[in-house]
NUKERO-196341 format. One record per residue (C-alpha): x, y, z; residue in three letters. Coordinates in steps of 0.5 Angstrom, whole numbers, plus 500, padded with zeros to 3 digits. Example, Ala and Ser with C-alpha at 12.3 -4.5 7.8 and 13.67 -1.06 7.14 Angstrom:
BEGIN
525491516ALA 527498514SER 
//
This chain:
BEGIN
232216587MET 228210585HIS 232206579LEU 229200575TYR 231197569SER 227194562LEU 230190557THR 229191550LEU 227184549GLN 224180554LYS 227173557ALA 225167553THR 227162559CYS 221160563ILE 222158570THR 215156573LYS 209154569ALA 202153571VAL 195152568GLN 188154569GLY 182157567SER 184164569PHE 179168564ALA 173165567GLY 171161561THR 171154559LYS 178155556GLN 184154559GLN 190158559GLU 198157562ILE 201163566VAL 209162566VAL 214166570SER 220168566ARG 224171572GLY 221178573LYS 216177568ILE 209174568LEU 206172562GLU 199169560ILE 199164554LEU 193161551ARG 193155546PRO 189155540ASP 185149540PRO 184148533ASN 191150530THR 195148537GLY 199155536LYS 201158543LEU 198166543HIS 201171548SER 195174551LEU 199179556THR 205180560SER 207184565ILE 214186568GLU 214185576VAL 220189578PHE 222183582GLY 224175582LEU 218170582ILE 220164586ARG 214160586SER 207160582LEU 201156584ILE 193157581PRO 187156586PHE 180156585ARG 175157591LEU 169152592THR 164153587GLY 167158582SER 169157575THR 175162575LYS 182161578ASP 187166581TYR 194166581ILE 198166588VAL 206168587ALA 211168591GLY 217173590SER 223176593ASP 219182596SER 217179602GLY 210179600ARG 205174598ILE 201176592VAL 194174589ILE 193176582LEU 187175578GLU 187176570TYR 181181568ASN 180178561ALA 176185559ALA 182189560LYS 187184558ASN 191185565ALA 193182571PHE 189185577GLU 192185584LYS 187182589VAL 191182595HIS 198183597GLN 200181604GLU 207183607THR 210178612PHE 218179611GLY 224182609LYS 225183601SER 231179598GLY 231171597CYS 233169604ARG 233162607ARG 228164612ILE 223168609VAL 218165605PRO 217165598GLY 221159595GLU 215154596TYR 207154595LEU 202149597GLY 194150596VAL 189146599ASP 185143593PRO 178146595LYS 181153595GLY 181154602ARG 188156604ALA 195157602VAL 201155605MET 208159603ILE 214156606GLY 222158606ALA 228154605ILE 229154612GLU 224154619LYS 219159617GLN 212157614LYS 206161614LEU 198159612VAL 193164610TYR 186162610ILE 182164603LEU 174165603ASN 169170600ARG 166176603ASP 158178602ALA 160181596SER 163174593ALA 170178593ARG 176174595LEU 178175602THR 185173606ILE 186172613SER 192174617SER 198169617PRO 198163622LEU 205160623GLU 207153622ALA 215155624HIS 220149626LYS 227152628ALA 233148625HIS 229145619THR 230145612LEU 224144607VAL 225141600TYR 218141598HIS 211142600LEU 204141597VAL 197141599GLY 194134600VAL 187133598ASP 182131604VAL 176133601GLY 172138606PHE 176136612ASP 181141615ASN 186143610PRO 192139610MET 199140607PHE 205135606ALA 212138607CYS 219134606LEU 223136612GLU 230135614LEU 232137622ASP 239139622TYR 239141630GLU 244135632GLU 248135626ALA 249142627ASP 252141634SER 256135633ASP 263137631PRO 265129629THR 260130623GLY 257123625GLU 250126626ALA 250129619ALA 251122616THR 245119619VAL 240125619ALA 234123616GLN 229126611GLN 222127614MET 215127611LEU 211132615THR 203133615PHE 201140617TYR 193141619GLU 190147619LEU 184147624ASP 179151621LEU 175151628GLY 181153632LEU 184157627ASN 191155628HIS 196150625VAL 199143628VAL 204138626ARG 199132625LYS 204127623TYR 211126622SER 215120619GLU 222119617PRO 224117610LEU 228111608GLU 230114601ASP 232121600THR 226125597ALA 226131592ASN 219132590LEU 212131593LEU 206130588VAL 199131591GLY 194125590VAL 186127588PRO 182125594GLY 175126597GLY 170123592ASN 176124586ASP 181119589GLY 184116595PRO 188122597SER 195122600GLY 202124597VAL 207121592LEU 214121594VAL 219122589CYS 225119592CYS 232117589GLU 231111585ASN 224110588TYR 217112587LEU 213111594VAL 206112596TYR 204114603LYS 197116606ASN 194116613PHE 191110617GLY 191103615ASP 194105608GLN 201101608PRO 207104604ASP 207102597LEU 214103593ARG 216102586CYS 223103583PRO 224108577ILE 225104571PRO 231105567ARG 234105560ARG 236098557LYS 244099555HIS 244106558ASP 250110556LEU 250114563ASP 253111569ASP 249105571ALA 250106578GLU 248113578ARG 241114582SER 235116578MET 230122580LEU 224125578PHE 225132577VAL 218135574CYS 211132575THR 204134572ALA 197131574THR 191130570HIS 184129573LYS 177128570THR 171126574LYS 172119573HIS 180118573MET 186121574PHE 194120572PHE 200123573PHE 206124568LEU 213124572LEU 219126568GLN 226123570THR 232127569GLU 234124563GLN 227127560GLY 223120560ASP 216121562ILE 212116565PHE 205115566LYS 203113573VAL 196111576THR 194108582LEU 190102583GLU 185102589SER 180098593ASP 175102598ASP 180108598ASP 186103600THR 191104594VAL 193097593THR 198098587GLU 202103583ILE 203102576ARG 208106572ILE 209106564LYS 214109559TYR 210114556PHE 215118551ASP 221122552THR 222130551VAL 227135553PRO 228136561VAL 222141563ALA 222146569ALA 215145569SER 210141565MET 202142564CYS 197138562VAL 191141559LEU 184139559LYS 184140551THR 189134550GLY 195139550PHE 202138554LEU 206144555PHE 213143557CYS 217149559ALA 224146558SER 230147562GLU 235148556PHE 233149549GLY 226151546ASN 219150550HIS 214146546ALA 207144546LEU 205137545TYR 198134543GLN 197128547ILE 195123541ALA 194117545HIS 194116553LEU 199109552GLY 193105554ASP 193100548ASP 200099546ASP 205094547THR 209098552GLU 210094558PRO 207096565GLU 211096571PHE 208095578SER 209096585SER 206089586ALA 211085582MET 217082586PRO 224085586LEU 230084590GLU 232090594GLU 236094589GLY 233091583GLU 229095578THR 225095571PHE 228096565PHE 225100558PHE 227101551SER 227109550PRO 224110543ARG 222116538PRO 215120540LEU 209116540LYS 204118544ASN 206126543LEU 206130537VAL 209137537GLN 204142535VAL 208148537ASP 215151539GLU 217157543MET 224160542GLU 228159548ASN 236162548LEU 237159555SER 242158557PRO 247162553ILE 254159554MET 258164550ALA 257170546CYS 261174541GLN 259180537ILE 261181530ALA 259183523ASP 261177519LEU 255178514ALA 257185512ASN 251188514GLU 254194517ASP 250193524THR 254187528PRO 250181529GLN 250177536LEU 253170535TYR 250165541LEU 252158543ALA 246156547CYS 243150550GLY 246143553ARG 249137550GLY 245134543PRO 240140544ARG 246145543SER 245151538THR 249156535LEU 244162534ARG 245169530VAL 241175533LEU 240181529ARG 237188531HIS 230189529GLY 223187530LEU 221179529GLU 216177524VAL 212171527THR 209167521GLU 202166522MET 200162515ALA 203160509VAL 199159502SER 202157496GLU 202162490LEU 200160483PRO 206165480GLY 210170482ASN 206176484PRO 208184483ASN 204187488ALA 201185495VAL 196190499TRP 192188505THR 185192506VAL 179192511LYS 172192509THR 170197514ASN 174202518THR 171200525SER 174193524GLU 181192528GLU 184188523PHE 185187515ASP 180183512ALA 183181505TYR 190180502ILE 190182495ILE 196179491VAL 197182484SER 200178478PHE 202180471THR 195177468ASN 191176474ALA 189178481THR 188173487LEU 184175493VAL 185172500LEU 181172506SER 184173513ILE 181169519GLY 184163523GLU 187161516THR 188164509VAL 184162504GLU 182164497GLU 175168496VAL 171169489THR 165174492ASP 169180494SER 167184488GLY 175184486PHE 176183478LEU 180177478GLY 182177471THR 186183470THR 192185474PRO 191191480THR 195197480LEU 192200487ALA 186198492CYS 184201498SER 178202503ILE 174208500LEU 169212505GLY 167207511GLU 165201508ASP 167201500ALA 173198497LEU 176201490VAL 180197485GLN 184200480VAL 186196474TYR 189198467PRO 182198464GLU 179202469GLY 176203476ILE 172198480ARG 168201486HIS 165196490ILE 160198495ARG 158194502ALA 152191499ASP 157188493LYS 154193488ARG 159195483VAL 160201479ASN 165201474GLU 169207470TRP 172205464ARG 179208461SER 177212454PRO 179209448GLY 185204447LYS 189208453ARG 190204459THR 192206466ILE 199206468SER 199209475ARG 194210481ALA 194214488ALA 189213493ILE 186215500ASN 180214503ASP 176219499ARG 180221493GLN 183217487VAL 188220482VAL 190216476ILE 195217470ALA 193215463LEU 198212458SER 201219455GLY 201223461GLY 194225463GLU 191226470LEU 184224472VAL 182226479TYR 176223482PHE 173225489GLU 167221493MET 161225495ASP 157225501GLN 153220498SER 159215497GLY 159216490GLN 166217486LEU 165222482ASN 170225476GLU 172232476TYR 170235470THR 177237467GLU 183233466ARG 190235466LYS 195233461GLU 202233463MET 208234459SER 211227460ALA 210220462GLU 208219469VAL 212214473VAL 210215480CYS 204218484MET 203219491SER 197222495LEU 197224503GLY 192221508SER 185226509VAL 186230515PRO 181229521GLN 175233520GLY 177235512GLU 174232506GLN 180232502ARG 188232502THR 190238498ARG 196236495PHE 198231490LEU 206229488ALA 207227481VAL 214224479GLY 215225471MET 219221466ALA 223228465ASP 226227472GLN 222232475THR 217232481VAL 211236481ARG 206238486ILE 199239484ILE 193242487SER 187238489LEU 183244492ASP 177246489PRO 179253488ALA 185251483ASP 184243482THR 189240478LEU 193246478GLN 201246478PRO 204249485LEU 211247484SER 216243481MET 223240483GLN 228237478ALA 232231480LEU 239228478PRO 235221476ALA 228219475ALA 224219481PRO 221212483GLU 
//
C-alpha cells in the first residue's frame, strides 16, 4: 500500500527562494519552496504584480535550492536537496509550463538525517560543479557538463567527507575558470566529544575550509583551512574572475569579515547597531539573510540582520586586493527567510513571519545623507557603528503575498452566523501579528479596479473570437447607458467595439465564430468581425423586455408577451422566424440552453410567465414556437 496526502490549500510559508532565468528568456523568475511544494513566480515588469506560473507537489521535504547555469548558456537549472537521499536537477519547460526532471542521483537513505547530504548546496558560479552537504561529516561533489547533443550531464559523486565535523554553511567560490572551489564553515568536535571535563568544547573553534575540485585528477582536496576568531553563521561568495576580487564574506557574531587566499589580509567591519535600541544593548548581532546583485560593471550585497535592517555592502579593491569593506544602512523590512534581487530592479523578500513582499528598488542609496561605515575607520575592540532606522526610503512595496505562517492558535466557530463555521487564526509574531478569518470557498484575486460613473444593473464578459482563451470585453449596463471595457494588462473603456452606448443592454453574447450581438430595449444589434453592424428595430412603440441568447440563436420578448425568434444561417446572417408567438401573459424571464456539439440549434426554450407558470417552447423547425409543456408555480418565476 502506498499512501500520500494532498492538502486542499497549498502552504503559504516560503522556506527557500532563488532567482534566475529559468524559462530561457531575458525575463527572470523566482522559484520558491513551500516545504513540499515547488512553485515558480514571475513578476510583471509593468505592474509589479507577482504571478504564479506553475506549482508542483514533490511528496517530500525540500531542504535546499540553488540555481546554476552552464557556461555560455542562457537558461538556469534548479538543483534541489531534499529528504529523499537524492540530488535532483530540474529544468523549467516554458512550452509545457512544467518542471522536468533532468537528473536524479541517489546517494543515501531517505529522511532528514545528520550525515545524509541535502541540507546545504553550493554551486560553482561557472556551472561546472555542485557540492551537496550534510549537517555532519558527508559532502559530495558532482561535476556538471554537456554531451555532444548539448544535454546536461552529471558525474558520479566525489567524496569530500570529514568525520567528527559539523557544517554550518557552504558556498561556491568564484575563481573564474580555475579549478572549482567551495568554502565551508566547519567545527571539529572530535576532541570535545572525547573530553569528559567539557574544557575542549569551550575552546573549540570554527574553521573556514576551502575544498578544491581538481578537474584534471577528478578528485576533491581540502586545500586550506583556518580558524575563525568569531562564531560565524553565514558565508557569501564574492564575484571573481573578471567580475571581482573573489573570496568570501564571513558573517560572524557582531562582525563582517572578508577572507581570500594569497597576500590578501583579512578585513573586519563591525555590524552597525541601532541608536537607542530597545533590545538588549549587550545582545550580539547576526546577519541572517543575504542577496547578491551583480552586473558587468559592479556588484553589491544586501545583508539583513535579525532585527530586519538591510545593509548595502560594497568592496573597494586595488588590483584584485580588497582594501576596504563599506557598509551602509539601506532600509528595514520584516526578517526574511530568503531575499532575491532581480535585474529588473525588484527585491523579493520571503518573510519568516507574516506576508511576503515584492519591493521596487527606487534608489540604490548612493546619494543620500545616510552615513557610510568602513572597515578602515579606526575603532577600539568591542566598539561598533550606530545608525538610526527610518521608514522605507530606497524600497517601495509593489505587491504582497499572503502568508499565514506561523499559526500560533486556531479556533473554529460560526461567529458570523453563516451556517458554515469559520476558522479564526492568530498568526505572526510581535508587531506583525494578525487575527485572520478563513472561510470555505474559492479565493478571488483582485486584478484591476475601475471606477464606474453610476450603479450598474447588469454586467457580462464576452470574447471576440471563439478560439480566444480569454474574454476581450466587459459589458456594463446602466439604466440609460452601456459601458464597454477592454480587458488587457489594464481595464480601459473603449468606444470602437460596435456596441451602442446610449442605451441600456438587456443581453449580449458572442454569435457564431467571431460576431457579437447586443439586445437593447429598442432592438437587436448584430456586430460582425469587420465592425459592420446589422440592426433589427422593435415594431411601433413596443419595446423588448426580456432576451435569451446562445451562440446561434436569439429569442426576445416584446412588451405585451410576444416572442420573436432569430436564428443564424450558414452565412452568419441573423434571420427572424416568419411567425411570432403571442403569450397569454407578460414574460418575466427566459432561458436558452447552449447548442449541442455538432448541431445547429438547441431545441427548447424555457419561458417564465407573470401568471406564475413556466412553459417549455419548441425551437425545432418542424414545430417552431409551439408549446410543449407547462408547469404551475406557487410564486412568480425569476
